[in-house]
C-alpha positions as CSV (number, residue, x, y, z in Angstrom):
1,M,-50.4,44.5,52.2
2,K,-46.8,42.9,52.7
3,V,-46.6,41.5,49.7
4,R,-46.9,44.9,48.1
5,K,-44.6,46.3,50.5
6,Y,-41.6,44.3,49.4
7,L,-42.4,43.4,45.9
8,P,-40.3,45.9,44.7
9,V,-37.3,44.5,46.6
10,M,-38.1,41.0,45.5
11,L,-37.8,42.0,41.9
12,F,-35.1,44.1,42.4
13,V,-33.1,40.9,43.6
14,V,-35.1,37.8,41.9
15,I,-34.8,39.7,38.3
16,P,-31.2,40.0,38.2
17,L,-30.5,36.4,40.0
18,I,-33.0,35.1,37.0
19,F,-30.8,36.9,34.5
20,L,-27.1,35.7,36.3
21,S,-28.4,32.2,36.2
22,F,-29.0,32.1,32.1
23,V,-25.4,34.3,32.0
24,F,-24.3,31.4,34.1
25,A,-25.3,28.7,32.6
26,D,-24.4,30.5,29.0
27,V,-20.7,30.4,30.5
28,I,-20.9,26.7,31.9
29,D,-22.2,25.9,28.5
30,N,-19.7,28.0,26.7
31,R,-16.9,26.1,29.0
32,E,-18.2,22.5,28.6
33,E,-18.4,23.1,24.1
34,V,-14.8,24.8,24.7
35,N,-13.5,21.3,26.2
36,T,-15.4,19.2,24.7
37,D,-14.4,17.1,21.1
38,F,-14.5,14.2,18.8
39,D,-13.4,11.9,21.7
40,D,-16.0,13.1,23.9
41,I,-18.3,11.4,21.6
42,A,-19.2,7.5,21.6
43,V,-21.3,5.0,20.5
44,Y,-23.2,2.3,21.9
45,Y,-24.8,-1.8,21.0
46,G,-28.3,-3.2,23.0
47,D,-29.8,-1.7,25.2
48,H,-27.5,0.2,27.4
49,D,-24.1,1.5,27.4
50,F,-21.8,0.0,30.2
51,G,-19.7,-2.3,28.9
52,N,-20.2,-1.6,25.4
53,K,-19.5,2.0,24.9
54,V,-17.4,2.9,22.0
55,Y,-15.3,6.3,21.8
56,M,-14.3,8.4,19.1
57,C,-10.3,8.0,19.2
58,Q,-6.9,8.9,17.0
59,R,-4.8,6.6,16.0
60,F,-1.2,6.4,17.2
61,I,1.8,7.6,15.4
62,R,5.4,6.1,16.9
63,K,7.8,9.6,17.7
64,P,10.1,9.6,15.4
65,D,13.6,7.0,16.5
66,T,11.4,5.5,19.3
67,Y,9.9,2.5,19.8
68,S,8.4,2.6,23.4
69,E,6.8,6.5,22.9
70,S,4.1,7.6,20.8
71,I,1.6,10.2,20.6
72,K,-2.0,10.9,18.6
73,D,-2.5,11.9,15.1
74,S,-3.0,15.9,15.3
75,T,-4.5,15.7,11.7
76,N,-8.1,15.8,13.4
77,S,-8.6,12.1,11.4
78,Y,-10.8,10.2,14.2
79,F,-11.9,6.4,14.2
80,L,-14.5,4.1,15.6
81,F,-13.7,1.0,16.2
82,L,-16.6,-1.2,15.9
83,P,-16.0,-4.6,17.8
84,Y,-19.1,-6.4,15.4
85,D,-20.9,-5.4,12.3
86,T,-24.7,-4.1,12.1
87,D,-25.6,-7.4,10.6
88,T,-24.4,-9.2,14.1
89,V,-25.5,-6.7,17.2
90,G,-28.1,-4.0,15.5
91,D,-27.8,-0.2,15.4
92,Y,-25.4,1.4,17.1
93,R,-26.2,4.5,18.9
94,L,-24.7,7.8,19.4
95,I,-24.1,9.4,22.5
96,L,-23.2,13.3,22.7
97,P,-22.3,15.9,25.6
98,G,-25.1,18.5,26.5
99,N,-27.4,19.0,23.6
100,M,-24.5,18.8,21.2
101,R,-25.5,17.5,17.9
102,L,-23.3,15.6,15.1
103,M,-23.0,16.1,11.6
104,I,-21.7,13.3,9.5
105,D,-21.6,13.6,6.0
106,G,-23.5,17.2,5.7
107,T,-26.6,15.7,8.2
108,V,-27.2,16.2,11.6
109,Y,-27.9,13.4,14.5
110,T,-28.7,14.0,18.0
111,D,-28.1,12.2,21.2
112,D,-29.1,8.7,20.8
113,A,-29.7,8.8,17.3
114,V,-28.6,5.8,15.1
115,L,-25.2,5.8,13.5
116,P,-25.4,5.5,9.6
117,I,-24.2,2.3,8.1
118,G,-21.8,2.1,5.1
119,L,-19.4,5.0,6.0
120,A,-16.3,4.7,4.5
121,T,-14.6,8.1,5.4
122,V,-16.7,11.0,5.8
123,P,-16.6,14.8,7.0
124,I,-17.8,15.5,10.6
125,K,-18.5,18.3,12.7
126,L,-19.2,18.9,16.0
127,I,-21.8,21.6,16.7
128,G,-23.2,23.3,20.0
129,H,-25.8,24.1,21.7
130,S,-25.6,27.3,19.9
131,G,-25.5,25.9,16.6
132,K,-21.7,26.9,16.5
133,T,-19.4,24.7,14.8
134,L,-16.8,23.7,17.7
135,S,-14.6,21.2,15.9
136,E,-14.4,19.6,12.3
137,G,-12.7,16.3,10.8
138,N,-13.1,13.4,9.0
139,L,-14.4,10.1,10.6
140,T,-13.4,6.9,9.3
141,V,-15.4,3.6,10.7
142,Y,-14.4,-0.1,10.9
143,Y,-15.9,-2.8,11.9
144,G,-14.3,-5.7,13.8
145,N,-16.3,-9.6,13.4
146,S,-16.1,-13.0,14.4
147,L,-13.5,-11.8,17.3
148,P,-14.8,-12.1,21.5
149,S,-14.0,-8.7,23.2
150,I,-13.0,-7.5,25.9
151,F,-14.6,-4.5,27.6
152,L,-12.3,-3.2,30.8
153,V,-14.1,-0.2,33.1
154,T,-12.0,1.6,35.3
155,S,-12.1,4.9,37.3
156,R,-10.6,7.6,35.4
157,D,-7.8,8.2,37.4
158,D,-7.1,4.8,37.0
159,G,-7.7,4.8,33.5
160,K,-4.8,7.0,33.0
161,L,-1.8,4.5,34.8
162,I,-3.2,1.6,32.8
163,F,-0.8,1.7,30.3
164,T,1.7,3.9,32.4
165,E,2.6,2.3,35.4
166,K,3.4,-1.2,34.8
167,Y,3.6,-2.8,38.6
168,A,-0.1,-0.9,39.6
169,E,-2.8,-3.2,40.8
170,L,-6.4,-1.1,39.6
171,D,-9.7,-2.1,40.4
172,A,-11.7,-2.8,37.3
173,V,-14.9,-4.5,35.6
174,L,-13.9,-7.1,33.3
175,I,-16.7,-7.6,30.5
176,T,-16.3,-10.3,27.8
177,T,-18.6,-10.4,25.1
178,D,-18.8,-13.6,22.6
179,T,-18.1,-13.6,18.8
180,E,-22.1,-12.6,18.7
181,G,-21.5,-9.5,21.1
182,N,-23.3,-11.1,23.7
183,Q,-22.2,-10.3,27.3
184,D,-21.0,-13.4,28.2
185,M,-18.9,-12.9,32.0
186,A,-19.2,-9.5,33.8
187,T,-16.4,-9.1,37.2
188,P,-14.5,-7.5,39.2
189,C,-11.1,-7.9,38.9
190,K,-7.5,-6.2,39.0
191,T,-5.5,-5.1,36.2
192,G,-2.4,-3.2,35.2
193,G,0.9,-3.6,33.5
194,R,3.2,-6.8,32.9
195,G,6.1,-7.7,30.3
196,G,9.0,-6.9,29.9
197,S,11.1,-5.8,26.7
198,S,7.3,-5.9,25.7
199,W,6.2,-3.5,28.0
200,E,9.1,-1.4,28.1
201,I,10.5,-0.9,24.2
202,C,6.1,-0.8,22.6
203,P,3.8,2.2,22.8
204,K,1.6,-0.8,22.8
205,R,2.0,-2.7,25.7
206,P,0.4,-5.7,27.6
207,L,-1.6,-5.8,30.4
208,K,-2.9,-8.8,33.6
209,I,-6.2,-9.8,34.5
210,N,-6.6,-10.7,38.3
211,L,-9.6,-12.3,38.6
212,P,-11.3,-13.0,42.7
213,E,-11.3,-16.8,41.3
214,N,-11.1,-19.4,39.1
215,M,-13.3,-18.5,36.2
216,K,-13.3,-19.5,32.7
217,L,-13.2,-16.7,30.2
218,L,-14.3,-17.0,26.5
219,G,-14.1,-21.0,26.6
220,M,-11.0,-21.8,28.3
221,T,-9.9,-24.0,31.2
222,E,-10.8,-22.0,34.4
223,A,-7.8,-19.7,35.5
224,R,-7.5,-16.8,37.7
225,K,-4.8,-15.0,36.6
226,Y,-4.6,-14.2,32.5
227,A,-2.2,-11.7,29.8
228,L,-3.6,-9.7,27.4
229,I,-0.8,-10.3,24.8
230,A,-0.3,-6.3,23.1
231,N,1.3,-8.6,20.0
232,Y,3.3,-5.6,18.9
233,M,6.2,-7.4,17.9
234,D,4.3,-9.2,15.9
235,Q,2.5,-8.0,13.2
236,T,1.7,-11.4,12.1
237,N,-0.5,-11.5,14.7
238,M,-0.1,-15.5,15.2
239,K,3.6,-16.4,16.7
240,N,2.3,-17.2,19.6
241,A,-1.1,-18.5,19.1
242,I,0.6,-21.2,16.7
243,A,3.3,-22.0,19.5
244,F,0.4,-22.3,22.3
245,T,-1.4,-24.3,20.6
246,A,0.8,-26.1,18.8
247,A,2.5,-26.8,22.7
248,G,-0.7,-28.2,23.6
249,R,-1.8,-30.4,20.8
250,F,1.6,-31.7,21.4
251,G,0.9,-32.8,24.6
252,M,3.4,-30.6,26.4
253,R,2.0,-30.2,29.9
254,F,0.4,-27.0,31.1
255,S,0.8,-24.9,28.1
256,P,-1.4,-22.0,28.1
257,E,-4.6,-21.3,26.4
258,C,-5.1,-18.3,24.5
259,R,-8.2,-16.2,22.5
260,H,-7.6,-13.0,20.0
261,V,-9.7,-10.1,21.4
262,N,-10.3,-7.0,20.8
263,L,-9.7,-5.0,23.8
264,Y,-11.1,-1.6,25.1
265,V,-10.2,-0.1,28.0
266,N,-12.7,2.7,29.4
267,G,-14.4,2.8,25.4
268,E,-11.2,3.3,24.0
269,Y,-10.6,0.9,21.1
270,E,-6.7,-0.7,22.2
271,G,-6.2,-3.0,19.4
272,L,-5.8,-6.4,19.0
273,Y,-4.7,-8.7,22.1
274,L,-4.1,-12.1,22.7
275,L,-5.3,-13.4,25.8
276,A,-3.7,-16.5,27.5
277,T,-3.5,-18.1,30.5
278,R,-0.7,-16.6,32.2
279,V,2.2,-19.1,33.4
280,N,1.7,-18.9,37.1
281,T,1.3,-21.2,39.4
282,R,-1.6,-19.1,41.5
283,G,-4.2,-19.4,39.3
284,G,-2.2,-20.2,36.2
285,C,-1.7,-22.5,33.7
286,L,0.2,-24.3,36.0
287,G,-1.7,-26.7,38.5
288,F,1.2,-28.3,41.0
289,D,-0.3,-31.2,43.4
290,D,2.0,-30.2,46.1
291,D,2.2,-26.5,46.0
292,L,4.9,-24.6,47.7
293,D,3.4,-21.4,48.1
294,V,0.5,-23.1,50.2
295,A,3.2,-24.9,52.6
296,N,5.0,-22.0,53.2
297,D,1.8,-19.6,54.2
298,I,1.1,-23.1,56.7
299,A,4.5,-23.8,58.0
300,N,4.4,-19.5,59.1
301,N,0.9,-19.3,59.6
302,N,0.1,-17.1,57.0
303,T,2.0,-14.0,58.4
304,I,4.6,-14.1,55.2
305,G,3.6,-10.8,53.9
306,I,6.2,-9.4,52.2
307,P,9.5,-10.4,53.6
308,D,12.8,-9.2,54.1
309,S,15.4,-10.9,51.8
310,E,19.8,-11.8,52.0
311,I,22.4,-12.5,49.5
312,M,25.1,-14.4,49.4
313,Y,27.7,-15.1,47.7
314,E,27.2,-12.0,45.9
315,G,29.0,-11.2,43.0
316,T,30.3,-15.0,42.3
317,R,28.8,-18.0,40.2
318,D,27.5,-18.8,43.6
319,E,25.3,-16.3,44.6
320,I,21.3,-16.7,46.4
321,K,19.4,-14.7,47.2
322,Y,16.1,-16.0,49.4
323,S,13.7,-14.4,51.5
324,L,13.8,-14.2,55.2
325,L,11.4,-17.3,56.7
326,K,10.8,-18.2,59.8
327,N,9.7,-21.6,58.8
328,N,10.2,-24.4,56.4
329,P,7.6,-26.9,55.3
330,P,8.7,-30.8,56.3
331,D,8.8,-31.6,52.6
332,I,11.0,-28.9,50.7
333,T,11.6,-31.0,47.4
334,G,9.0,-29.4,45.4
335,S,7.3,-27.8,43.7
336,Y,8.9,-25.3,42.2
337,L,8.7,-22.8,39.2
338,L,11.6,-21.8,37.7
339,E,13.0,-19.3,34.9
340,F,16.1,-19.0,33.0
341,E,16.6,-15.1,33.3
342,C,18.9,-12.5,31.4
343,E,22.2,-12.5,33.4
344,G,22.5,-9.8,35.7
345,K,18.7,-8.7,35.4
346,P,17.2,-10.1,39.0
347,Q,20.2,-7.6,40.4
348,D,19.7,-4.6,38.1
349,E,15.9,-4.6,39.0
350,N,16.3,-6.1,42.1
351,Y,13.5,-8.5,41.9
352,E,11.3,-9.2,44.9
353,I,11.5,-13.0,43.8
354,S,14.7,-15.5,44.9
355,W,17.3,-16.4,42.3
356,F,20.1,-18.4,42.0
357,T,23.4,-18.5,39.8
358,T,24.8,-21.0,37.9
359,P,28.4,-21.8,35.9
360,N,26.5,-20.5,32.9
361,Q,22.9,-19.4,34.0
362,I,20.9,-17.0,35.8
363,I,18.2,-18.5,37.2
364,T,14.7,-17.4,39.3
365,I,12.5,-18.4,41.5
366,D,9.0,-17.9,40.0
367,S,7.2,-20.3,42.5
368,P,7.3,-20.1,45.5
369,H,7.0,-16.6,45.3
370,Y,9.0,-15.5,48.5
371,A,11.4,-19.3,48.1
372,S,13.3,-19.0,52.0
373,K,17.3,-19.8,52.3
374,E,16.6,-23.7,52.7
375,E,14.2,-24.1,49.4
376,T,16.5,-21.9,47.1
377,G,19.9,-23.5,48.6
378,Y,18.4,-27.0,47.7
379,I,17.1,-26.1,44.0
380,A,20.2,-24.1,43.0
381,K,22.4,-27.0,44.8
382,Y,20.4,-29.9,42.6
383,V,20.1,-27.6,39.1
384,R,23.9,-26.7,39.6
385,E,24.3,-30.7,39.7
386,A,22.2,-31.1,36.4
387,E,24.1,-28.7,34.8
388,E,27.2,-30.0,35.4
389,A,26.0,-33.2,33.4
390,V,24.5,-31.8,30.5
391,Y,27.8,-29.6,29.4
392,S,30.1,-32.4,30.8
393,D,31.2,-34.0,27.6
394,D,29.8,-37.8,28.2
395,G,26.9,-35.9,29.7
396,V,27.5,-37.1,33.4
397,N,28.5,-35.1,36.1
398,M,31.8,-36.3,37.8
399,S,30.8,-35.4,41.9
400,T,27.7,-37.4,41.8
401,G,28.0,-39.8,39.1
402,L,24.5,-39.3,38.0
403,S,23.9,-38.5,34.0
404,Y,21.8,-35.3,32.7
405,R,19.1,-38.9,32.2
406,D,18.8,-38.9,35.8
407,Y,18.1,-34.7,36.2
408,L,15.8,-34.1,33.5
409,D,12.9,-35.7,31.5
410,I,14.3,-36.4,28.1
411,D,10.5,-35.8,27.1
412,S,10.2,-32.4,28.1
413,W,12.8,-31.6,27.1
414,S,12.9,-33.0,23.6
415,R,9.5,-31.6,22.6
416,M,10.8,-28.3,24.1
417,C,13.9,-28.5,22.1
418,L,12.2,-29.9,19.3
419,L,9.1,-27.1,19.1
420,N,11.2,-24.2,19.4
421,N,13.9,-25.5,15.9
422,F,11.2,-25.7,14.1
423,L,9.3,-22.4,14.6
424,A,12.6,-20.8,14.2
425,L,12.7,-19.2,18.5
426,Q,15.8,-17.2,17.8
427,D,15.8,-15.8,21.8
428,Y,17.5,-17.7,24.1
429,S,19.4,-14.5,25.9
430,G,16.9,-15.3,29.0
431,G,13.8,-14.8,30.1
432,S,10.4,-16.9,29.4
433,L,12.3,-19.8,29.4
434,F,11.2,-22.3,32.6
435,M,11.2,-26.1,34.0
436,Y,9.6,-26.8,37.1
437,K,10.7,-29.8,39.4
438,N,7.6,-31.3,41.6
439,A,8.0,-32.3,45.0
440,G,9.3,-35.9,45.5
441,D,10.2,-36.4,42.2
442,D,14.4,-35.9,40.9
443,K,13.6,-35.1,37.3
444,L,13.6,-31.3,36.3
445,Y,10.7,-31.0,33.4
446,C,10.9,-28.9,30.2
447,G,8.1,-26.3,30.2
448,P,5.8,-24.2,30.2
449,V,6.0,-22.6,26.5
450,W,5.2,-18.9,26.6
451,D,6.6,-15.9,24.1
452,Y,7.5,-16.3,21.2
453,D,7.7,-13.0,19.4
454,K,11.2,-13.4,18.2
455,S,10.2,-16.7,15.7
456,L,9.0,-17.6,12.4
457,T,8.9,-15.0,10.1
458,D,11.4,-12.4,12.0
459,D,12.5,-10.8,14.6
460,F,10.7,-7.2,15.4
461,Y,13.9,-6.2,17.3
462,S,16.7,-6.3,14.9
463,G,14.4,-6.3,11.7
464,K,15.8,-9.9,10.5
465,K,13.9,-11.8,8.2
466,F,13.7,-15.3,9.0
467,D,13.9,-17.6,6.2
468,Y,12.2,-21.0,6.7
469,T,15.4,-22.8,5.9
470,D,17.5,-20.9,8.5
471,R,19.0,-23.1,11.3
472,T,17.8,-22.0,14.1
473,T,20.2,-20.2,17.2
474,L,20.1,-22.8,20.1
475,T,22.0,-21.6,23.1
476,G,22.2,-22.9,27.0
477,W,21.0,-26.1,28.0
478,Y,19.0,-26.5,24.4
479,N,22.0,-26.4,22.6
480,E,24.1,-28.9,24.7
481,L,21.1,-31.2,24.6
482,Y,21.5,-31.8,21.1
483,R,25.1,-33.1,21.0
484,F,23.5,-36.4,22.7
485,D,22.5,-39.7,20.3
486,D,20.0,-40.7,22.4
487,V,18.4,-36.9,22.7
488,F,18.7,-36.2,19.3
489,E,17.0,-39.6,18.3
490,N,14.1,-38.8,20.5
491,I,13.6,-35.6,19.1
492,R,13.5,-36.8,15.4
493,D,11.1,-39.5,16.7
494,E,8.7,-36.9,18.5
495,Y,8.9,-34.8,15.1
496,V,7.5,-38.4,13.1
497,R,5.2,-39.7,15.5
498,E,3.7,-36.2,17.0
499,L,4.6,-33.2,16.4
500,S,4.0,-33.1,12.1
501,P,0.8,-34.7,12.4
502,V,0.2,-32.0,14.5
503,I,1.1,-29.1,12.5
504,D,-0.8,-30.9,9.3
505,D,-3.9,-30.6,10.8
506,M,-3.2,-26.6,12.4
507,L,-2.3,-26.1,8.6
508,E,-5.8,-27.3,7.6
509,D,-8.0,-26.0,10.2
510,Y,-6.4,-23.7,13.2
511,V,-4.1,-21.3,11.6
512,P,-6.5,-20.5,8.1
513,S,-9.5,-20.2,10.6
514,T,-7.2,-18.0,12.8
515,I,-6.1,-15.7,9.9
516,E,-9.9,-15.6,8.7
517,S,-11.1,-14.7,12.4
518,I,-9.1,-12.0,12.9
519,S,-8.9,-10.2,9.8
520,A,-11.0,-7.4,10.4
521,A,-9.7,-7.2,13.8
522,M,-6.0,-6.9,12.1
523,E,-7.0,-4.1,9.9
524,M,-8.6,-2.1,12.7
525,D,-4.9,-3.0,14.7
526,N,-3.2,-1.2,11.9
527,A,-4.8,1.9,11.7
528,R,-4.9,2.7,15.5
529,W,-1.1,1.9,15.5
530,S,0.3,3.2,12.5
531,H,2.0,0.3,11.5
532,E,4.3,0.8,8.6
533,D,5.6,-2.6,7.6
534,G,2.8,-3.3,5.2
535,C,-0.9,-4.9,5.6
536,E,-0.8,-7.0,9.0
537,A,-3.0,-9.4,7.5
538,A,-0.5,-10.0,4.5
539,R,2.1,-10.9,7.1
540,A,-0.1,-13.3,8.6
541,K,-0.1,-15.3,5.4
542,E,3.2,-14.9,5.2
543,A,3.6,-16.6,8.4
544,Y,0.8,-19.5,7.4
545,E,3.1,-20.4,4.1
546,W,6.4,-20.3,6.4
547,L,4.8,-22.9,8.3
548,T,4.0,-24.7,5.6
549,N,7.5,-24.4,4.0
550,R,8.8,-25.1,7.4
551,K,6.8,-28.5,7.3
552,K,8.1,-29.7,4.0
553,L,11.5,-28.9,4.9
554,F,11.4,-31.1,7.7
555,D,9.3,-33.8,6.4
556,S,12.3,-33.9,3.6
557,V,15.1,-34.9,6.0
558,W,13.4,-36.9,9.0
559,I,10.5,-38.5,7.0
560,D,11.9,-38.8,3.3
561,G,15.5,-39.0,4.2
562,E,16.0,-36.9,1.0
563,P,19.4,-35.3,0.9
564,N,18.9,-31.6,1.5
565,E,21.2,-28.6,1.4
566,Y,19.5,-27.6,4.6
567,A,19.8,-30.7,6.8
568,D,22.3,-29.8,8.7
569,N,20.0,-26.5,9.6
570,V,17.4,-28.9,10.8
571,N,19.3,-31.6,12.4
572,H,20.9,-28.6,14.3
573,R,24.6,-30.9,14.2
């Protein structure tokens, strides 16, 4: 009886609610349809879509008259930049939002359908659940191959910061896959921006990777700190790889290891990158037996944090900036990692780390990260003494009576001078030029190598092309050392005995095989970043030809002893 009594009321309430639920559901669906576009569509390969999901995306177009800013193409041209071909990883399957469908070249596909293979550039339509066409455009599919890939997965909010906030420390999951598409590693990590001018003036930006502990990535030696080098200023994509590999084979200590990779961030293709161990003593490519960072922590009971700092003799060539530490370790003679920096940059950008000036240079202390007053004073005094010897006419410091050979490890400095001369490195304005001093050792060692964007074939900044006969513009300590006969003879002997055979081997195996392995990825990178200077693959081959001719030139002067109009450029004297 009660049911009958309230039935009219229930029908009066329930039926409108049911009707409204359909209306609201339709409104929500329509809202989702309005906010959905092709860049919400993804594909994946294998048994799951975590870490190997790839979204449709548009190419980047550089804003007129700028290097650092780019905008996405607005022509409704979309791309799928896939890391491997289907012969390698099997089918790619579609991930479609809601109940939407995708028409590709006249055929309609639903969620989890297999992406057709062999697509060039074809028309596409995004179709809503009601059958309405939501968007139209064109799709071009690229397949990378022969390279490992890196997938970085962050939160949605952090994904917006990764290429905009240089100093951000963002939580992420790092997934690496080998050349066959198999997952090599998955680990939590910290990521964010890095670099100097490559961050400031380039739209395709470099990243850092900090792992929780030392790990082997893609077959490289264990490390904790890696760089993802964008190579936007090197459209050969080969300069740093050639320099790092040559330095390692040449026996230059602590040379970074590297691998070319396709990089995806939250499923969006970011381009062809070079993964490399960073120049860093705290998990990078350097490993000191006596680590002053560790010694400082112990001396201060692990309470350093971010210390206050002071500057003495500001505005003079005796300027030093140091951290205020309560205690020093018993031995402050090392180890130190030092970097020649651009004049005025540490002051202008208020570097956190310590630095000091000399009559001719400004030098940062990269390790220890927080150098005390006594540590900064010790190494500044030592470097200034060495510089006075290097810049003197006879190579002797008049105050100490010691020569440049007493201060410098001539073999490591000769090798760096030689490699930079051979590769025509033009960037001696400061930054990425390193030296180090070990504890209990009176010598300053040169290295490791880093940053060869302005070398070999051209200079991205100025647009200047370098001929293989060109003279390298050496400056600073490097130029001064070439003046001394014993250093010059050592450089020439190192070339004949070591570097010439190394370059021979690299021209035989490493360089051509690397160019072949990155060729498909270079095409994808070129399409993603709209490079205007021609085919990247052709530019990579140009680097190979330049290196071949450069070696012939050096061989003719230093091995064959033939008369050559460019001998002065080789001898740099």
